[in-house]
N, C-alpha and C positions, 0 to 999 in steps of 0.2 A: 508507443504512442503514434508513429504515424497511422497503423491499424485505427488508433480509436479518433484520430481526425479525418481520415476517408469516411468513416462511419456516421460519425457527427456532421459533415458537410453533404453526403448522401439521404439521409432518414432527417434531419431536422433544419429550417428555414433560420433566416439571419433575424434577430431577435428573440427566437423560442429561447423557452427557459431549460436548462438541463441541470437535473438536481444531482448534488452530492450530499455527502455526510461529514462535515468539517468538525474535527480536523484533519485533511486529507494531504495525498501527496498533490506536491505543487503544482507538477504538470497538467494534472486536471484542467486547472485554472488558466493555465497557457495555450488551452487546445482550443476548450471553451471559447473564452472570450477572443482567443486568434482567429478565430474562425466566423465573428461576431455575433456568437451565441452570449446568454447574459447565464449566469452562475445562480441558484436557489439550493438554497442548504436546509435541510435540516439536520441542526447539529446533533451531534452524539452526546449523550447525557454525560456528565463526568461526577461521580460520587465516590468516596471514599476507594480513590484511588482505582477506578475500574471505569470503563466505559459500557455505554449500553445503547439501544436505540430508542428514541423517544415514539412510538410507534403510532402514536396519536397524530402526532405532528407530522409524521412521515406520510401517513395516507392523507392527510388533509391538503399537504403539498400535492402528491402524486395526483392529486384529482382535481387540482388546477389544469384549464382548460392549455396554458400556455406551455406548460411541463409535457416536451414530447420523448423524454432521455432521461434514463438514470444511469450515472456511472458508478459501480460498484468498485471496491477494492476486496479482494479475500484471496489471500490472506491480509489482514489488514494495513495498509501503510501510509502515516509511521506508528500505529500504536502496538505494530506485531500481534496482532490476534486474528487468528482461523476462526470465523464464525461457525456456529454448530449446522448440523443438518435442517434441524426446527428453523432457527434465524433465516438460512437461505431460501430453504420453500417458501417462508412467510414474504420475505421481502420479493421473491419471484414470482408468487400469484396477488401480493397489492399492484407490481407494475403490469400484470396481465389483464387484472379486473380493471386500470385505469386506463389501458390503451397505452401503455408507456414502455418503450423497449429498454431494455436493461443490458448494460454494457458490463461484464465483468472483468476486471483484470486482476487475473488469477497467476501474476507472474512469478511469486513467489510460492505458488502452490507446492511446490518438492521439498519448501523448508519448513514444514512443521514438525515441533521439535518435540511432539510428545508420541505415543502409541498410536493416534487417530492420524487419519488424511483428511484432508477440505474434503467438503462437498461442493464440487463443480456447477457452479449455474444450470449446465445444460443437462445433468441428470437429475431436476425437478420433475413435478407428476406434466402430462404431455399439452395441456391446456394455457400454463404456464412456461414450458420449455418452446413455446411457439412464439415468445418476445424477445428471447434470450440468444445474447450472443456472448460468449466464451472466450477470452483471449489469453491464449497459455505460451510460455517461451523456456528454451532453457538456458536463457541470457543469464538468469540471476543466479542459479543452482551451479553450472555448469562454467561462468567466467565467459560467456558466450557473446555477448553483447555487441562486439564487434561485427558480428558475421550477418546478424540482421534474420535470427531463424524463428520470428515468431510465428502462432498458428491461431487460425480463427477456427472455434466450432460452434456451428451455426444448425441447428437440427431442422431449423423448420426453413424448406425448399425455395420458396419464393424468399425468404428473408437472403436468404446464402446466394440466389443469384444475384440479387440488387447489391449485398457486401461485396462481392466478388467483381462485380464492376466494378465498384467505386475502390476497391485496391488497383486495381488494372491503369484505371484515370488518372491513381495516385503516384504509378511509378513503381509499386510495392506487390507488385502480382505474381512478380517471378523470383523466387529468392536465386542469391549469387551459388556461384559452382561449388563453393566449402560448405553452406550454411546446409545443406540436404545431407552429405555425411558425417556433417560433423553432428548436428542434431541425433540422426541415427546411433551413432557411437558412444553418445555421450546418454541416452538413455537405455541402449543395449548392453552398456561394456562401465558404466558408471555408477554402478551399485554400492560396489566396496567403498568408493571413494567418496562417495554421497553419503554411507552410515559413518565414517570415521569425521567426516567436515562436520553431520550432526553432534557429535560427541563433542568436538571442539566448541562450536557453538555451546552447547548446553554448560559447558565446564567455564566456559567465558561470561557467560551469564550467570552463573552462580555466583563466582568470583566476584563479579561488579556489585552484586547487590549485597552481597556479605558484606565486603569491604567498603561499601557506602553507608551499610546499615549501622556498624561499628565506628567509623572515623566520621563520615560527614553526615549525620542523620538529616542535615535540612534539605537533602538531596535522595531523592528516591528511585531507582530505577522501577519503573510499572512493571508488574507479575504479565508474562506472554508469552504464549506458545508455539510463534511461528517468527520465521525472518531472523534476520541478523543485525538488526537495526534497536538498539537499545532504546525508550523512550522515555527521558527523566523528567523527573518534575521539579522542578526549583521554585516554584512558588510561593515557595517558605522564605526564601532569598531576597524576596520584596523587588527585585530587579528583572526589567525586561529581557528575553531571552538572546535578541541580538545584541544587547549592552553587555551583557554576559558574557558571550561568547568572545566578541572581541577584547573585553577585557582577560581572559583566558591566554586568547592567541596572544597579547602584548608582555602580559607579565609571565606568564611559565611555558609559552610554545607550544598549548595543548590546542588545537584545531577540530572543534565540534560543528554539527550545523544549528541555526537557532532554528526553533519550529514556529516563528512568526508567519513563514510561507506558507504556511499549510493551514492559516488563518484558526476559526476557533478560538480556542482556547491556546492556539500552539505558542503565544507569547508566553507562556509559562513554563515551556517546555525546551529539552535542548534534544538532539538525537546523537548517537554516539553507536559509528560501526565497530561490532565486534568481530567483526568477518579480519581476524588478524592474530599472529600467535599470539601466546600468552604473554611473551614478555612486554610485548607492546600495550596487551592490556591494563597491566600492574605498572609501566611507566604513566601510562595517560590517566589511571585512577590517583596515583600518586600526584601529578599535576592538578587532577582536579581538587585534589583534599587541599594541596598547597595554595591554590587558587581562593576554596573558600573561606579557609583559615586567613590569610592576608584582605579579605575581604572584610571580613568580620573586627579585624583588626583594624 
């Protein structure tokens, strides 16, 4: 997030619009609006429990003169979706066509739960690649967030020089003493651990989906192919997500995140962290079930 903030300040001006696709990670709004820029959204389409890009709306908004940057998320937070190669290329090409800088947040990129990898934005065709800043980090995968070990991959040398300047001006241009060796150790020695972690996540997601489908059919875990965060549709309950989360905490002790902060249709969703031992998932699902049953009674 400090890297996104630095790039926002370097490549846009106060009052410029920066495009996102709601619902999306709430910190994007904080960085954009906190730096005096304006959010414009091309909302994702939600149909049949799946999200997709509104391509016509996206291009129309990218063509707006005041839109200077797009902040993209792959895999997508909060819906847990790793975009296909075709989708990533299409978005990058649209940004290049309209001379919009594409900032691709790929911090969950190692946590794809299928056999396929993500398509990083910096791997697209050269013309589109000229407009790309990819941001990666071992933080989420290996729980190293406190070390501030993020990296920016910027193929365009002129863009890279300006971005590097912005990082140093923001005081984030040099990693701390532990960040580099920890990142190297994670990427070189962490393969077996990551393989086991992904299996734990697959098992936890499968349990949560099957339990809720059987015991609490009003609540649905969306199908996802990445990350450790379940995006859960509670629209059938007819209750705002913030109110529902407050109710659960008070009545059952279960603490989960309301989707309101992600904007778009996030007020109809909650986000549940499944990166935990199986017994905690079982306990959490039981509390969620009890809360919904009490709500209906």
